[in-house]
C-alpha positions as a Markdown table, in Angstrom:
| # | Residue | x | y | z |
|---|---|---|---|---|
| 1 | Unk | -68.6 | -23.6 | -8.5 |
| 2 | Unk | -67.5 | -24.4 | -5.0 |
| 3 | Unk | -64.8 | -26.7 | -6.3 |
| 4 | Unk | -63.4 | -23.9 | -8.5 |
| 5 | Unk | -63.4 | -21.5 | -5.6 |
| 6 | Unk | -61.7 | -24.0 | -3.4 |
| 7 | Unk | -59.1 | -24.8 | -6.1 |
| 8 | Unk | -58.5 | -21.0 | -6.7 |
| 9 | Unk | -58.1 | -20.4 | -2.9 |
| 10 | Unk | -55.6 | -23.2 | -2.6 |
| 11 | Unk | -53.7 | -22.1 | -5.7 |
| 12 | Unk | -53.4 | -18.5 | -4.3 |
| 13 | Unk | -52.3 | -19.8 | -0.9 |
| 14 | Unk | -49.5 | -21.9 | -2.6 |
| 15 | Unk | -48.3 | -19.0 | -4.7 |
| 16 | Unk | -48.5 | -16.4 | -2.0 |
| 17 | Unk | -46.6 | -18.3 | 0.7 |
| 18 | Unk | -43.1 | -19.6 | 0.3 |
| 19 | Unk | -43.0 | -23.3 | -0.2 |
| 20 | Unk | -42.0 | -25.4 | 2.8 |
| 21 | Unk | -39.1 | -27.0 | 0.9 |
| 22 | Unk | -37.8 | -23.7 | -0.3 |
| 23 | Unk | -38.1 | -22.1 | 3.2 |
| 24 | Unk | -36.2 | -25.0 | 4.8 |
| 25 | Unk | -33.6 | -25.2 | 2.0 |
| 26 | Unk | -31.8 | -22.0 | 3.0 |
| 27 | Unk | -28.7 | -23.1 | 4.8 |
| 28 | Unk | -26.2 | -20.5 | 6.1 |
| 29 | Unk | -22.8 | -20.8 | 4.5 |
| 30 | Unk | -19.8 | -21.7 | 6.5 |
| 31 | Unk | -18.7 | -18.0 | 6.3 |
| 32 | Unk | -22.1 | -16.8 | 7.7 |
| 33 | Unk | -22.0 | -19.3 | 10.5 |
| 34 | Unk | -18.4 | -18.3 | 11.3 |
| 35 | Unk | -19.2 | -14.6 | 11.2 |
| 36 | Unk | -22.1 | -15.0 | 13.6 |
| 37 | Unk | -20.2 | -17.1 | 16.1 |
| 38 | Unk | -17.2 | -14.8 | 16.0 |
| 39 | Unk | -19.2 | -11.8 | 16.9 |
| 40 | Unk | -18.5 | -10.2 | 20.2 |
| 41 | Unk | -21.0 | -11.0 | 23.0 |
| 42 | Unk | -23.6 | -8.3 | 23.5 |
| 43 | Unk | -22.3 | -7.9 | 27.1 |
| 44 | Unk | -18.9 | -8.7 | 28.4 |
| 45 | Unk | -18.8 | -10.5 | 31.7 |
| 46 | Unk | -16.2 | -9.7 | 34.4 |
| 47 | Unk | -14.3 | -12.8 | 35.6 |
| 48 | Unk | -16.3 | -12.9 | 38.8 |
| 49 | Unk | -19.6 | -13.0 | 36.8 |
| 50 | Unk | -18.7 | -16.1 | 34.8 |
| 51 | Unk | -20.6 | -19.3 | 35.4 |
| 52 | Unk | -20.3 | -23.0 | 34.8 |
| 53 | Unk | -21.5 | -24.6 | 31.6 |
| 54 | Unk | -24.4 | -26.1 | 33.5 |
| 55 | Unk | -25.5 | -22.7 | 34.7 |
| 56 | Unk | -25.1 | -21.1 | 31.3 |
| 57 | Unk | -27.5 | -23.7 | 29.9 |
| 58 | Unk | -30.1 | -22.8 | 32.5 |
| 59 | Unk | -29.8 | -19.0 | 32.1 |
| 60 | Unk | -31.6 | -17.6 | 29.1 |
| 61 | Unk | -30.4 | -14.1 | 30.0 |
| 62 | Unk | -26.8 | -15.2 | 29.5 |
| 63 | Unk | -27.5 | -17.2 | 26.4 |
| 64 | Unk | -29.2 | -14.2 | 24.8 |
| 65 | Unk | -25.9 | -12.3 | 25.2 |
| 66 | Unk | -23.8 | -15.0 | 23.4 |
| 67 | Unk | -23.2 | -15.0 | 19.7 |
| 68 | Unk | -25.5 | -17.5 | 18.0 |
| 69 | Unk | -27.1 | -18.7 | 14.8 |
| 70 | Unk | -30.2 | -20.7 | 14.2 |
| 71 | Unk | -29.9 | -23.6 | 11.7 |
| 72 | Unk | -33.4 | -24.4 | 10.5 |
| 73 | Unk | -32.4 | -26.3 | 7.4 |
| 74 | Unk | -31.3 | -29.7 | 8.9 |
| 75 | Unk | -34.3 | -31.8 | 8.2 |
| 76 | Unk | -34.9 | -34.6 | 10.7 |
| 77 | Unk | -37.6 | -37.2 | 10.0 |
| 78 | Unk | -40.7 | -36.8 | 12.1 |
| 79 | Unk | -39.9 | -37.9 | 15.6 |
| 80 | Unk | -36.3 | -38.9 | 14.7 |
| 81 | Unk | -33.0 | -37.6 | 16.0 |
| 82 | Unk | -30.8 | -39.2 | 13.3 |
| 83 | Unk | -29.1 | -36.7 | 11.0 |
| 84 | Unk | -29.8 | -38.2 | 7.6 |
| 85 | Unk | -26.9 | -38.6 | 5.2 |
| 86 | Unk | -28.8 | -36.4 | 2.8 |
| 87 | Unk | -28.2 | -33.5 | 5.3 |
| 88 | Unk | -24.4 | -33.9 | 5.5 |
| 89 | Unk | -23.8 | -31.1 | 3.0 |
| 90 | Unk | -25.5 | -28.7 | 5.5 |
| 91 | Unk | -23.6 | -30.2 | 8.4 |
| 92 | Unk | -20.4 | -29.7 | 6.5 |
| 93 | Unk | -21.0 | -25.9 | 6.5 |
| 94 | Unk | -21.2 | -26.0 | 10.3 |
| 95 | Unk | -18.1 | -28.2 | 10.4 |
| 96 | Unk | -16.1 | -25.9 | 8.1 |
| 97 | Unk | -17.0 | -22.8 | 10.2 |
| 98 | Unk | -16.1 | -24.6 | 13.5 |
| 99 | Unk | -12.8 | -25.8 | 12.1 |
| 100 | Unk | -11.8 | -22.2 | 11.1 |
| 101 | Unk | -12.9 | -20.8 | 14.5 |
| 102 | Unk | -11.0 | -23.5 | 16.4 |
| 103 | Unk | -7.9 | -23.0 | 14.3 |
| 104 | Unk | -7.8 | -19.3 | 15.3 |
| 105 | Unk | -9.0 | -19.9 | 18.8 |
| 106 | Unk | -8.5 | -23.4 | 20.3 |
| 107 | Unk | -10.4 | -22.3 | 23.4 |
| 108 | Unk | -13.6 | -21.7 | 21.5 |
| 109 | Unk | -16.6 | -23.6 | 22.8 |
| 110 | Unk | -20.0 | -24.0 | 21.1 |
| 111 | Unk | -23.3 | -25.1 | 22.6 |
| 112 | Unk | -25.6 | -27.1 | 20.3 |
| 113 | Unk | -29.1 | -26.4 | 21.3 |
| 114 | Unk | -31.9 | -28.6 | 20.1 |
| 115 | Unk | -35.4 | -27.2 | 19.7 |
| 116 | Unk | -38.8 | -28.7 | 18.7 |
| 117 | Unk | -42.2 | -27.4 | 17.9 |
| 118 | Unk | -45.1 | -27.7 | 20.4 |
| 119 | Unk | -46.8 | -30.7 | 18.8 |
| 120 | Unk | -46.7 | -33.7 | 21.2 |
| 121 | Unk | -46.1 | -33.8 | 24.9 |
| 122 | Unk | -43.6 | -31.5 | 26.7 |
| 123 | Unk | -41.6 | -34.6 | 27.9 |
| 124 | Unk | -41.4 | -36.2 | 24.5 |
| 125 | Unk | -40.3 | -32.9 | 22.8 |
| 126 | Unk | -37.7 | -32.3 | 25.5 |
| 127 | Unk | -36.2 | -35.8 | 25.0 |
| 128 | Unk | -36.3 | -35.4 | 21.2 |
| 129 | Unk | -34.6 | -32.0 | 21.3 |
| 130 | Unk | -31.8 | -33.5 | 23.5 |
| 131 | Unk | -31.3 | -36.4 | 21.1 |
| 132 | Unk | -31.2 | -34.2 | 18.1 |
| 133 | Unk | -28.5 | -31.9 | 19.6 |
| 134 | Unk | -26.5 | -35.0 | 20.6 |
| 135 | Unk | -26.9 | -36.5 | 17.2 |
| 136 | Unk | -25.6 | -33.4 | 15.5 |
| 137 | Unk | -22.6 | -33.3 | 17.8 |
| 138 | Unk | -21.9 | -37.0 | 17.1 |
| 139 | Unk | -22.1 | -36.4 | 13.4 |
| 140 | Unk | -19.7 | -33.4 | 13.6 |
| 141 | Unk | -17.3 | -35.4 | 15.7 |
| 142 | Unk | -17.4 | -38.7 | 13.9 |
| 143 | Unk | -17.9 | -37.6 | 10.3 |
| 144 | Unk | -16.2 | -34.2 | 10.2 |
| 145 | Unk | -13.5 | -34.5 | 12.8 |
| 146 | Unk | -14.6 | -31.6 | 15.1 |
| 147 | Unk | -13.0 | -32.2 | 18.6 |
| 148 | Unk | -15.6 | -33.5 | 21.1 |
| 149 | Unk | -14.3 | -31.1 | 23.8 |
| 150 | Unk | -15.3 | -28.0 | 21.7 |
| 151 | Unk | -19.0 | -29.0 | 21.7 |
| 152 | Unk | -21.6 | -29.2 | 24.4 |
| 153 | Unk | -25.3 | -30.1 | 23.9 |
| 154 | Unk | -28.6 | -29.2 | 25.5 |
| 155 | Unk | -32.2 | -29.7 | 24.5 |
| 156 | Unk | -34.9 | -27.1 | 25.1 |
| 157 | Unk | -37.8 | -28.9 | 23.6 |
| 158 | Unk | -40.7 | -26.5 | 23.0 |
| 159 | Unk | -39.5 | -24.1 | 25.6 |
| 160 | Unk | -38.1 | -21.4 | 23.3 |
| 161 | Unk | -40.4 | -21.3 | 20.3 |
| 162 | Unk | -39.5 | -18.8 | 17.5 |
| 163 | Unk | -43.1 | -18.8 | 16.4 |
| 164 | Unk | -45.4 | -18.9 | 19.4 |
| 165 | Unk | -48.0 | -21.6 | 18.4 |
| 166 | Unk | -49.2 | -24.9 | 19.7 |
| 167 | Unk | -49.5 | -26.1 | 16.0 |
| 168 | Unk | -46.8 | -27.6 | 13.9 |
| 169 | Unk | -44.3 | -25.0 | 12.6 |
| 170 | Unk | -41.0 | -26.0 | 10.9 |
| 171 | Unk | -39.3 | -22.7 | 12.1 |
| 172 | Unk | -39.5 | -24.0 | 15.7 |
| 173 | Unk | -37.7 | -27.3 | 14.7 |
| 174 | Unk | -34.2 | -26.1 | 14.7 |
| 175 | Unk | -30.7 | -26.3 | 16.1 |
| 176 | Unk | -29.1 | -23.2 | 17.5 |
| 177 | Unk | -25.3 | -22.9 | 17.7 |
| 178 | Unk | -24.2 | -20.6 | 20.5 |
| 179 | Unk | -20.6 | -19.6 | 21.3 |
| 180 | Unk | -20.2 | -19.7 | 25.1 |
| 181 | Unk | -16.5 | -19.6 | 26.0 |
| 182 | Unk | -16.6 | -15.9 | 27.0 |
| 183 | Unk | -19.2 | -16.8 | 29.7 |
| 184 | Unk | -17.7 | -19.7 | 31.6 |
| 185 | Unk | -15.1 | -20.0 | 34.3 |
């Protein structure tokens, strides 16, 4: 009887919750990415309020004002920063959006933010998030021809969790693209 109850509970849990693979398989289209990054900043800064790229990276208040989109569908192997070839179709959506934005506005700049979940040490998550952001930039530049100057990277590790938990959660393992050219000097 206990085995049937356990099996029934497990089956209900599987059917009630979206599958891990299905949840991560949702990749924004190039048009969705482009639309999000083309949106106007929530607040327009006066020229004397603009900051350096380095300061922009350190200021969550400014980053929240910038147009952005979370990309949760690029699947890195556990502890790895390499963008697997199997993920290039998803990266191509990002590249197509960036190409169209840069064609219209060559001064556009995008920050690639790497994030992790809270499993592991703060230091290892920080380093991993930095490597993942750099890896995505390298893939966009080398494989898809996006100009290096248009992309900046930063890792935030477990600092900005979407789901506040110390447990593993795939939603926290993401890359955020953030348009920052309206905020810098």
